[in-house]
Structures are given as structure tokens and as C-alpha cells.
N, C-alpha and C positions, 0 to 999 in steps of 0.2 A: 072661087078657090080652085085653081087648076092643079091636077095631079100629074106628076111625072111618071112615065112608065118605063120600066127596065125590060129590054128585049132579052129573053132567056133562050131564044132560039126557036126556029121553025114556026114563027108567027105567034109565039106565046109571050105574054108580058106579065109583069107583076108591078104593083105600085111601089115606087122607090122608098117612100116614107115608111112602109110596113116591113121592110127587110131588116132583120136583126143580124144575120150572118150568112156568108157565102163560103162554103167549105168543100173540100174534096171528099169523095165517097169511100175511100179505101181504108180508113182506120177502123178499128174495132168499135169504138164508141159511135162513129157515124153509122156503121152497119146496124148497131143496136137501135139507134135513134130512128132509122128508116123502118126497121121491123116493128118497133113499137107504134110508130105513126100509122103503119099499114093496118095493124091489129085494131087500132082505135079509130079508123076511118078518117085520119087527118092527113093522109098522104095524097099529094097531087103529082101525078106522073106526066110531065111535059116533055118526055124524051121522044115521043112519036115512035116507039119501038126500038130506039137506038140504045147504045150503052150509056149508063149514067156516068157523067163526068163531073157533075157538081151537085151539091145539095144546098138549097136556099131555105133558111129558117125564117119564118115570118112571125110577126108579133101576135098573130091570131092563133099561134100554136100549130099552124100547118107547116108541113115539110114538103117542099117542092123539089122534084127531081128534074135536072136539065141535062141535055146531051152536049152542052157547050162546056168547055174547060172552065174550071173555077177561076183561073187567072183572067180569062177573057171576060167573064161575067163581072168580075171585080173591077176590071178596067172600065167597063161600060158604066158600072155603078159609080165609080169615082168621077168619071166625066160628067155624069148627070148631077152629082152632088155639088160639083164646082159651079155648075150653071144655075143652081137654085139660090 
């Protein structure tokens, strides 16, 4: 069983089948979600010190931060889902 990996920028990947949502980080609910995940040690920061431009919510209840625009990550996700 082969897993497809989604490139979320700067050499970081996540398993496509585990992604629930890809959202922008600027709304108040997303900021709360990020803060709660940080407090509960469920936050994975894959920004490499850059500005957070998208938040990826995983089925494992982890929240992954990416420095790549949410639209770009979503396009990559859609392309991978079409090939599966």
C-alpha cells in the first residue's frame, strides 16, 4: 500500500490521506485552533521560521503550519487526489 505525500514546502510533507482541511491562518477561529494545539502539544510548525500562510488540519488531531499559501497547498492536494 503506497502513500501519497503532499509537499507543504521547504522539504516538508504530510500523508495526503490524513489531511482533513487546508485553511488560511488569519481568521479568529484559526488563531484559536493554533493556540489550543500549541498548548496541547499537537502543533507541528513546518514554516522553517517563516510567516504562517496556511494551516493543515490532520485526522490525528494535529495542526500543521506551513509557509506556503493555502491556495497553493490546496492545488497540490487536488492534483494528488486526482492521480489516486
